[in-house]
FIGU-198604 format. One record per residue (C-alpha): residue in three letters; chain; x negated, y negated, z negated. Coordinates in Angstrom, 3 decimals. Layout:
REM FIGU-198604
("ALA" "A" (X Y Z))
...
//
This chain:
REM FIGU-198604
("MET" "A" (-59.743 -86.583 -109.397))
("SER" "A" (-60.324 -85.515 -112.774))
("GLY" "A" (-63.782 -86.040 -114.797))
("ASN" "A" (-66.620 -88.100 -113.214))
("LYS" "A" (-66.171 -86.831 -109.648))
("ALA" "A" (-62.891 -89.373 -109.815))
("PRO" "A" (-63.665 -93.360 -109.274))
("LEU" "A" (-64.812 -95.657 -111.995))
("ALA" "A" (-61.808 -97.529 -112.308))
("HIS" "A" (-59.935 -93.978 -112.404))
("ARG" "A" (-62.148 -92.759 -115.454))
("MET" "A" (-61.756 -96.550 -117.151))
("ARG" "A" (-58.455 -96.677 -117.073))
("PRO" "A" (-57.189 -97.937 -120.818))
("VAL" "A" (-54.538 -94.957 -122.609))
("ASN" "A" (-53.417 -97.646 -124.660))
("LEU" "A" (-52.585 -100.605 -125.884))
("ASP" "A" (-55.513 -101.530 -128.185))
("ASN" "A" (-57.756 -100.622 -125.379))
("PHE" "A" (-56.414 -102.594 -122.740))
("ILE" "A" (-57.885 -105.875 -122.416))
("GLY" "A" (-55.741 -108.965 -121.166))
("GLN" "A" (-52.747 -110.260 -120.390))
("GLU" "A" (-52.780 -110.917 -124.267))
("GLU" "A" (-49.484 -113.733 -123.578))
("VAL" "A" (-47.223 -110.419 -123.307))
("ILE" "A" (-48.893 -107.954 -125.181))
("SER" "A" (-51.215 -109.343 -127.984))
("LYS" "A" (-49.113 -108.975 -132.233))
("GLY" "A" (-45.579 -110.474 -132.083))
("LYS" "A" (-45.313 -110.414 -128.106))
("PRO" "A" (-42.112 -109.367 -126.156))
("LEU" "A" (-43.630 -106.415 -124.543))
("ARG" "A" (-45.139 -105.236 -127.462))
("ASN" "A" (-42.862 -105.903 -129.731))
("ILE" "A" (-40.191 -103.729 -127.039))
("ILE" "A" (-43.044 -100.800 -127.015))
("GLU" "A" (-43.358 -100.398 -130.338))
("SER" "A" (-39.933 -101.140 -131.793))
("LYS" "A" (-39.072 -98.354 -128.841))
("GLU" "A" (-35.803 -100.458 -127.706))
("PHE" "A" (-36.527 -100.260 -124.589))
("PRO" "A" (-34.430 -102.361 -121.490))
("SER" "A" (-32.715 -99.986 -118.609))
("SER" "A" (-35.142 -101.854 -116.679))
("ILE" "A" (-38.523 -104.151 -116.769))
("ILE" "A" (-40.409 -105.230 -113.412))
("PHE" "A" (-44.601 -106.724 -113.819))
("TRP" "A" (-45.215 -109.204 -111.504))
("GLY" "A" (-48.694 -110.131 -111.181))
("PRO" "A" (-51.404 -109.609 -108.700))
("PRO" "A" (-53.593 -106.842 -107.857))
("GLY" "A" (-55.769 -104.883 -110.026))
("CYS" "A" (-54.213 -106.952 -113.238))
("GLY" "A" (-52.647 -103.580 -115.365))
("LYS" "A" (-49.069 -103.274 -113.922))
("THR" "A" (-49.985 -99.228 -113.977))
("THR" "A" (-51.254 -99.099 -116.633))
("LEU" "A" (-48.950 -100.501 -118.638))
("ALA" "A" (-46.699 -98.254 -117.765))
("ARG" "A" (-48.202 -95.164 -118.478))
("ILE" "A" (-49.163 -96.416 -122.014))
("ILE" "A" (-45.078 -97.106 -122.170))
("ALA" "A" (-44.239 -93.791 -121.168))
("SER" "A" (-47.311 -92.574 -123.468))
("ARG" "A" (-46.052 -94.068 -126.369))
("ILE" "A" (-42.195 -94.257 -125.714))
("ASP" "A" (-42.529 -90.491 -125.456))
("ALA" "A" (-40.924 -89.963 -121.554))
("ASP" "A" (-41.864 -87.767 -118.955))
("ILE" "A" (-43.280 -90.933 -115.588))
("SER" "A" (-42.679 -90.512 -112.344))
("GLU" "A" (-44.421 -92.627 -110.388))
("LEU" "A" (-43.803 -93.626 -106.273))
("SER" "A" (-44.790 -96.194 -104.098))
("ALA" "A" (-41.647 -98.238 -102.302))
("VAL" "A" (-44.547 -98.674 -99.547))
("ASN" "A" (-43.656 -94.284 -98.145))
("ALA" "A" (-41.244 -93.435 -100.868))
("GLY" "A" (-36.929 -93.203 -99.719))
("LYS" "A" (-34.172 -92.186 -100.767))
("LYS" "A" (-34.953 -88.283 -100.961))
("ASP" "A" (-37.562 -89.376 -102.898))
("ILE" "A" (-35.910 -91.157 -105.469))
("GLU" "A" (-33.153 -88.399 -105.559))
("LYS" "A" (-35.631 -85.226 -106.081))
("THR" "A" (-37.089 -87.487 -108.848))
("ILE" "A" (-33.888 -87.954 -110.508))
("GLN" "A" (-32.981 -84.508 -110.471))
("LYS" "A" (-35.836 -83.339 -112.091))
("SER" "A" (-35.254 -82.131 -115.699))
("SER" "A" (-36.581 -84.624 -118.073))
("LEU" "A" (-38.352 -81.186 -120.396))
("PHE" "A" (-37.262 -81.867 -123.604))
("GLY" "A" (-34.702 -84.006 -123.487))
("ARG" "A" (-36.868 -86.803 -123.016))
("ARG" "A" (-36.781 -90.114 -121.736))
("LYS" "A" (-37.172 -90.619 -118.244))
("ILE" "A" (-39.087 -93.110 -116.268))
("LEU" "A" (-39.532 -94.228 -112.663))
("PHE" "A" (-42.077 -96.265 -112.454))
("LEU" "A" (-42.008 -97.792 -108.562))
("ASP" "A" (-44.641 -99.672 -107.276))
("GLU" "A" (-44.642 -102.490 -104.537))
("ILE" "A" (-40.632 -102.800 -105.413))
("HIS" "A" (-40.481 -105.239 -103.034))
("ARG" "A" (-40.986 -102.961 -100.324))
("PHE" "A" (-37.909 -101.500 -100.594))
("ASN" "A" (-35.189 -103.159 -98.548))
("LYS" "A" (-31.572 -104.006 -99.919))
("ALA" "A" (-29.600 -100.587 -99.316))
("GLN" "A" (-32.579 -99.011 -101.323))
("GLN" "A" (-32.520 -100.889 -104.050))
("ASP" "A" (-28.985 -100.486 -103.931))
("PHE" "A" (-28.953 -96.903 -104.241))
("LEU" "A" (-31.460 -97.112 -107.223))
("LEU" "A" (-29.007 -99.127 -109.352))
("PRO" "A" (-26.050 -96.914 -110.693))
("TYR" "A" (-28.694 -94.884 -111.782))
("VAL" "A" (-30.314 -97.705 -113.641))
("GLU" "A" (-26.874 -98.725 -114.987))
("ARG" "A" (-25.985 -95.170 -116.472))
("GLY" "A" (-29.235 -94.750 -118.223))
("THR" "A" (-30.099 -92.179 -116.258))
("ILE" "A" (-33.694 -93.126 -115.491))
("THR" "A" (-35.384 -96.365 -116.837))
("LEU" "A" (-36.783 -97.957 -114.518))
("ILE" "A" (-39.978 -99.954 -114.032))
("GLY" "A" (-40.973 -101.824 -111.547))
("ALA" "A" (-44.367 -103.505 -109.729))
("THR" "A" (-44.512 -106.308 -107.486))
("THR" "A" (-46.691 -108.694 -106.051))
("GLU" "A" (-44.282 -111.021 -104.783))
("ASN" "A" (-41.579 -113.532 -106.638))
("PRO" "A" (-39.099 -110.606 -107.982))
("SER" "A" (-37.006 -113.513 -107.192))
("PHE" "A" (-36.913 -113.616 -103.619))
("GLU" "A" (-37.990 -109.506 -103.840))
("VAL" "A" (-35.441 -107.847 -105.757))
("ILE" "A" (-31.579 -107.913 -105.499))
("PRO" "A" (-30.298 -110.025 -107.629))
("ALA" "A" (-27.297 -107.166 -109.501))
("LEU" "A" (-30.876 -104.891 -110.124))
("LEU" "A" (-33.272 -107.943 -111.850))
("SER" "A" (-30.353 -109.354 -113.728))
("ARG" "A" (-30.872 -105.763 -115.102))
("SER" "A" (-34.337 -106.034 -115.221))
("ARG" "A" (-36.505 -107.788 -117.964))
("VAL" "A" (-39.364 -109.386 -116.181))
("PHE" "A" (-42.929 -109.635 -117.542))
("ILE" "A" (-45.508 -112.115 -115.832))
("LEU" "A" (-49.149 -111.062 -115.486))
("LYS" "A" (-52.188 -113.117 -114.660))
("SER" "A" (-55.187 -112.490 -112.672))
("LEU" "A" (-57.763 -111.917 -115.851))
("GLY" "A" (-60.091 -114.289 -116.473))
("GLU" "A" (-63.876 -114.250 -116.543))
("GLU" "A" (-64.183 -113.379 -120.093))
("ASP" "A" (-61.837 -110.123 -119.535))
("LEU" "A" (-63.523 -109.063 -116.993))
("ILE" "A" (-67.041 -108.921 -118.036))
("LYS" "A" (-65.334 -107.327 -121.192))
("ILE" "A" (-64.042 -104.485 -119.104))
("ILE" "A" (-67.829 -104.305 -117.245))
("ASN" "A" (-69.453 -103.812 -120.404))
("ASN" "A" (-67.082 -100.918 -121.641))
("ALA" "A" (-67.909 -99.063 -118.367))
("LEU" "A" (-71.847 -100.361 -119.407))
("THR" "A" (-71.582 -98.942 -122.322))
("ASN" "A" (-68.910 -95.669 -122.679))
("LYS" "A" (-71.074 -92.580 -122.103))
("GLU" "A" (-67.533 -90.914 -121.875))
("LYS" "A" (-66.110 -91.972 -118.704))
("GLY" "A" (-67.983 -94.681 -117.840))
("MET" "A" (-72.015 -95.580 -117.019))
("GLY" "A" (-73.214 -95.596 -120.003))
("ASN" "A" (-76.218 -92.812 -119.740))
("LYS" "A" (-77.310 -94.540 -116.695))
("ASN" "A" (-79.625 -96.716 -118.202))
("ILE" "A" (-77.852 -99.723 -115.866))
("ILE" "A" (-80.015 -103.093 -115.628))
("ILE" "A" (-78.106 -105.680 -114.886))
("SER" "A" (-78.200 -109.506 -116.191))
("GLU" "A" (-75.402 -111.596 -117.760))
("ASP" "A" (-75.720 -113.446 -114.849))
("ASN" "A" (-74.716 -111.022 -112.371))
("LYS" "A" (-72.220 -109.713 -114.433))
("LYS" "A" (-70.116 -112.929 -113.693))
("LEU" "A" (-71.157 -112.513 -110.649))
("ILE" "A" (-68.746 -109.238 -109.533))
("ALA" "A" (-66.724 -110.768 -112.080))
("ASN" "A" (-66.248 -113.917 -109.540))
("LEU" "A" (-66.393 -111.358 -106.554))
("SER" "A" (-63.355 -109.709 -108.269))
("ASN" "A" (-60.922 -112.255 -107.953))
("GLY" "A" (-59.030 -111.501 -111.248))
("ASP" "A" (-59.358 -108.259 -110.414))
("ALA" "A" (-59.946 -105.124 -113.116))
("ARG" "A" (-60.087 -102.337 -110.294))
("SER" "A" (-61.917 -104.288 -108.053))
("ALA" "A" (-64.504 -105.598 -110.534))
("LEU" "A" (-64.926 -101.964 -111.979))
("ASN" "A" (-65.372 -100.934 -107.850))
("ILE" "A" (-68.204 -103.587 -107.496))
("LEU" "A" (-69.240 -102.119 -110.313))
("GLU" "A" (-70.049 -98.391 -109.296))
("SER" "A" (-70.888 -99.471 -105.355))
("SER" "A" (-73.736 -101.636 -106.364))
("PHE" "A" (-74.895 -98.970 -108.544))
("LEU" "A" (-74.695 -96.097 -106.086))
("SER" "A" (-76.242 -98.624 -103.702))
("SER" "A" (-79.266 -99.621 -106.093))
("LYS" "A" (-82.967 -96.700 -105.370))
("SER" "A" (-83.140 -97.863 -108.899))
("ASN" "A" (-80.903 -98.323 -112.438))
("GLU" "A" (-80.530 -102.016 -111.476))
("ILE" "A" (-78.304 -104.297 -110.313))
("THR" "A" (-79.543 -106.815 -108.456))
("ARG" "A" (-77.543 -109.763 -107.296))
("GLU" "A" (-78.703 -109.008 -104.016))
("ILE" "A" (-77.118 -106.067 -104.203))
("ILE" "A" (-74.910 -107.095 -105.434))
("LEU" "A" (-73.355 -109.115 -102.225))
("ASN" "A" (-74.420 -106.581 -99.978))
("SER" "A" (-72.410 -104.039 -101.620))
("THR" "A" (-69.120 -105.698 -101.797))
("GLN" "A" (-67.227 -108.714 -99.456))
("LYS" "A" (-64.621 -111.155 -101.633))
("VAL" "A" (-61.289 -111.105 -99.839))
("LEU" "A" (-59.166 -114.292 -100.874))
("LYS" "A" (-55.433 -113.699 -102.147))
("TYR" "A" (-54.139 -115.312 -99.745))
("ASP" "A" (-50.451 -113.529 -97.733))
("LYS" "A" (-49.518 -115.326 -94.767))
("ASP" "A" (-45.838 -113.922 -95.510))
("GLY" "A" (-46.187 -114.215 -99.387))
("GLU" "A" (-45.428 -116.611 -102.466))
("GLU" "A" (-49.388 -118.004 -102.112))
("HIS" "A" (-48.584 -119.141 -99.283))
("TYR" "A" (-46.007 -121.497 -100.110))
("ASN" "A" (-47.380 -122.345 -103.126))
("ILE" "A" (-51.293 -123.185 -101.384))
("ILE" "A" (-49.465 -125.475 -98.435))
("SER" "A" (-47.645 -126.925 -101.454))
("ALA" "A" (-50.942 -127.266 -103.500))
("LEU" "A" (-52.138 -129.577 -100.288))
("HIS" "A" (-48.864 -131.349 -99.418))
("LYS" "A" (-49.082 -132.852 -103.092))
("SER" "A" (-52.482 -133.220 -103.322))
("MET" "A" (-52.983 -135.743 -99.764))
("ARG" "A" (-49.586 -137.122 -101.216))
("ASP" "A" (-51.243 -137.550 -104.794))
("SER" "A" (-54.642 -139.461 -102.477))
("ASP" "A" (-56.873 -136.124 -104.453))
("VAL" "A" (-59.409 -135.590 -101.289))
("GLN" "A" (-61.359 -133.361 -103.175))
("ALA" "A" (-58.382 -131.121 -103.577))
("SER" "A" (-57.326 -131.265 -100.563))
("VAL" "A" (-60.379 -130.362 -99.089))
("TYR" "A" (-60.728 -127.511 -101.542))
("TRP" "A" (-56.657 -125.932 -100.470))
("THR" "A" (-56.718 -126.850 -96.755))
("MET" "A" (-60.138 -124.181 -97.316))
("ARG" "A" (-58.012 -121.549 -98.540))
("MET" "A" (-55.987 -121.552 -96.300))
("ILE" "A" (-58.826 -121.325 -93.149))
("GLU" "A" (-60.600 -118.510 -95.496))
("GLY" "A" (-57.401 -117.065 -95.969))
("GLY" "A" (-56.718 -116.801 -91.985))
("GLU" "A" (-53.903 -118.862 -91.927))
("ASP" "A" (-52.701 -119.564 -88.040))
("PRO" "A" (-54.272 -123.055 -88.002))
("LYS" "A" (-51.394 -124.314 -85.932))
("TYR" "A" (-49.576 -123.680 -88.884))
("ILE" "A" (-51.766 -125.923 -91.464))
("ILE" "A" (-51.684 -128.524 -88.564))
("ARG" "A" (-48.142 -128.831 -88.137))
("ARG" "A" (-47.945 -129.317 -91.673))
("MET" "A" (-49.886 -132.095 -91.404))
("ILE" "A" (-48.131 -133.772 -88.692))
("ARG" "A" (-45.507 -133.691 -90.534))
("PHE" "A" (-47.083 -135.071 -93.727))
("ALA" "A" (-48.101 -137.952 -91.904))
("SER" "A" (-44.755 -139.142 -90.805))
("GLU" "A" (-42.643 -137.985 -94.081))
("ASP" "A" (-45.101 -139.507 -96.706))
("ILE" "A" (-47.107 -141.911 -94.731))
("GLY" "A" (-45.028 -143.102 -92.184))
("ASN" "A" (-45.830 -146.902 -91.076))
("LYS" "A" (-48.017 -147.385 -94.033))
("ASP" "A" (-50.319 -146.694 -91.872))
("PRO" "A" (-49.042 -145.712 -88.158))
("GLN" "A" (-52.323 -144.153 -87.329))
("ALA" "A" (-51.871 -141.228 -89.342))
("LEU" "A" (-49.635 -139.307 -87.272))
("GLN" "A" (-51.435 -140.215 -84.054))
("VAL" "A" (-55.162 -138.326 -86.006))
("ALA" "A" (-52.824 -135.639 -87.247))
("VAL" "A" (-51.782 -135.435 -83.322))
("ALA" "A" (-54.738 -135.447 -82.196))
("ALA" "A" (-56.370 -132.727 -84.553))
("LYS" "A" (-53.356 -130.648 -82.870))
("GLU" "A" (-55.027 -131.175 -79.537))
("ALA" "A" (-58.489 -130.027 -81.186))
("VAL" "A" (-57.030 -126.920 -82.968))
("GLU" "A" (-55.512 -125.862 -79.719))
("PHE" "A" (-58.137 -126.568 -77.836))
("LEU" "A" (-61.061 -125.318 -79.921))
("GLY" "A" (-59.704 -122.528 -81.935))
("TYR" "A" (-61.011 -121.274 -85.246))
("PRO" "A" (-63.983 -121.216 -86.756))
("GLU" "A" (-64.802 -124.552 -84.225))
("CYS" "A" (-61.884 -126.298 -85.889))
("ASP" "A" (-61.983 -126.254 -89.228))
("THR" "A" (-63.660 -129.449 -89.392))
("ALA" "A" (-60.695 -131.598 -87.362))
("LEU" "A" (-58.240 -129.937 -90.122))
("ILE" "A" (-60.589 -131.137 -93.615))
("GLN" "A" (-61.166 -134.679 -90.933))
("THR" "A" (-57.669 -134.987 -91.022))
("ALA" "A" (-56.981 -133.501 -94.436))
("VAL" "A" (-59.423 -136.438 -95.582))
("TYR" "A" (-57.992 -138.952 -93.993))
("LEU" "A" (-54.175 -137.865 -94.622))
("ALA" "A" (-55.124 -137.845 -98.681))
("LYS" "A" (-57.407 -141.655 -98.516))
("ALA" "A" (-54.293 -143.004 -96.007))
("PRO" "A" (-51.651 -145.471 -97.926))
("LYS" "A" (-48.527 -143.682 -98.515))
("SER" "A" (-44.896 -144.658 -98.116))
("ASN" "A" (-41.957 -142.214 -98.002))
("ALA" "A" (-39.425 -145.082 -96.328))
("SER" "A" (-39.028 -142.839 -93.363))
("TYR" "A" (-38.294 -139.323 -95.239))
("VAL" "A" (-35.918 -141.589 -97.070))
("ALA" "A" (-34.091 -143.180 -94.217))
("VAL" "A" (-33.435 -139.380 -93.038))
("GLN" "A" (-31.681 -138.665 -95.904))
("LYS" "A" (-29.661 -141.545 -96.218))
("SER" "A" (-28.486 -141.368 -92.128))
("LYS" "A" (-28.398 -138.191 -92.527))
("ALA" "A" (-25.609 -138.230 -96.082))
("ASP" "A" (-23.478 -140.610 -94.248))
("ILE" "A" (-23.335 -138.776 -91.090))
("LYS" "A" (-22.274 -135.866 -92.530))
("ARG" "A" (-19.677 -137.787 -94.949))
("THR" "A" (-18.269 -140.102 -91.990))
("GLY" "A" (-18.753 -137.579 -88.748))
("ASN" "A" (-18.600 -138.864 -85.434))
("LEU" "A" (-17.771 -142.371 -86.012))
("SER" "A" (-17.220 -144.775 -81.895))
("VAL" "A" (-19.954 -146.338 -80.757))
("PRO" "A" (-18.676 -150.049 -80.876))
("LEU" "A" (-17.093 -151.252 -77.496))
("HIS" "A" (-19.892 -153.813 -76.673))
("LEU" "A" (-23.088 -151.305 -76.864))
("ARG" "A" (-21.053 -149.250 -74.480))
("ASN" "A" (-22.544 -149.138 -71.181))
("ALA" "A" (-20.296 -149.667 -68.387))
("PRO" "A" (-21.104 -147.771 -64.618))
("THR" "A" (-17.621 -148.091 -63.637))
("LYS" "A" (-14.556 -150.971 -63.232))
("PHE" "A" (-11.836 -149.071 -65.663))
("MET" "A" (-14.760 -148.766 -67.812))
("LYS" "A" (-15.384 -152.671 -67.681))
("ASP" "A" (-11.271 -153.864 -67.706))
("ILE" "A" (-11.247 -151.707 -71.408))
("GLY" "A" (-13.999 -153.669 -72.936))
("TYR" "A" (-17.448 -151.505 -72.636))
("GLY" "A" (-20.107 -153.653 -72.617))
("ASN" "A" (-17.581 -156.884 -73.460))
("GLY" "A" (-19.786 -159.645 -75.188))
("TYR" "A" (-23.001 -157.735 -75.172))
("LYS" "A" (-25.986 -160.318 -75.189))
("TYR" "A" (-28.949 -159.214 -73.492))
("ALA" "A" (-31.711 -159.560 -77.070))
("HIS" "A" (-34.722 -160.932 -73.454))
("ASP" "A" (-32.562 -164.037 -73.053))
("TYR" "A" (-32.901 -165.073 -75.921))
("LYS" "A" (-35.236 -166.084 -77.944))
("ASP" "A" (-38.669 -164.103 -79.801))
("SER" "A" (-35.918 -161.963 -78.109))
("LYS" "A" (-33.742 -161.657 -81.106))
("VAL" "A" (-30.720 -161.351 -81.233))
("ASP" "A" (-27.522 -161.789 -83.850))
("GLN" "A" (-24.832 -159.093 -83.150))
("LYS" "A" (-23.280 -156.066 -84.624))
("HIS" "A" (-24.863 -152.732 -83.926))
("MET" "A" (-23.436 -149.765 -86.594))
("PRO" "A" (-19.992 -148.632 -86.410))
("ASP" "A" (-17.404 -150.872 -88.757))
("GLU" "A" (-17.358 -147.969 -91.589))
("LEU" "A" (-21.149 -148.082 -91.779))
("GLU" "A" (-21.628 -151.954 -91.623))
("GLY" "A" (-24.088 -153.074 -94.056))
("SER" "A" (-25.846 -149.661 -94.481))
("VAL" "A" (-29.325 -149.956 -95.645))
("TYR" "A" (-31.415 -146.623 -94.580))
("TYR" "A" (-34.844 -147.669 -93.420))
("GLU" "A" (-36.385 -150.310 -96.045))
("GLU" "A" (-40.441 -151.252 -96.559))
("LYS" "A" (-41.795 -150.167 -99.607))
//
């Protein structure tokens, strides 16, 4: 699409670094990416890692324009080896540098990424990959080692409002000739609803205007025109980031943060059984016998989760998060697991002392099984002093109250 028929977000896409808003850490004067582009000393491969709408595709196009290169754009969602081959076989106009922009490069499997490698190594193409996933998990080491990775961030409110204002005042590509009325508070609302995504912010602005029967964009129109979608990939890095934040918030006894991160997972559509499994683990790992009831509370919440499901089980999850955050903490059980596991790995299958072994047959009794065993209940307070550990581990201490 071209001209004013194209979506607002497409029309307002920056064409040079001077018009690009956000990502100052990498593109402002003197910063790494800016220096590379201006020097035209370009690496064989670049990977942009960042959330949707932060400028990955735009930067790739600006780079191609700046260094006077031909650019071919593919999406790893629907492209394969044949598409890569066709792109590489296309002759570059006037011998110009050839850039392959591969969006969502994390969707390429190992074999597909291996196929790219020799072309990158030989300099046949300059690869610019874009990914929303951590490249250290999703990009093969050989390709990653030949790439310069730039981390891009979600846009902040200030940047998003600048983008909205540009669209409202630009008469050639934006909505500057529409005489739109919108308050500063409602601009902030759009910025908030867009989750740091410039494309989303412009889409909300455009859809709100199209839904309005006048030139005024009100709060009600904005809320009716869009629904905020939380960034939460149940199979991706954000999944692990948020559960890590919850675990550490409960460990640090931060009740408010524990509630927030629990609700982030709930609102993001996380399986409630996954949340409660992690809380049950936490009850033993970080609380243990400092408050044995913590495990009971977490297990009871599991029953509530399985019985009620969403949305009714959300209060049980929050109640549990609050209890675990407020409970006294001890990692003694966790430490005991690690220490004993290390000794078992080091010493292998040590023999059980003979006096602790059962002797169901006469032969076993004759060779000493159970010989000399002291039955605790025959002693005062049911306490008895006898050896229970293998000789090699006698005196080892695994569990210590803290």
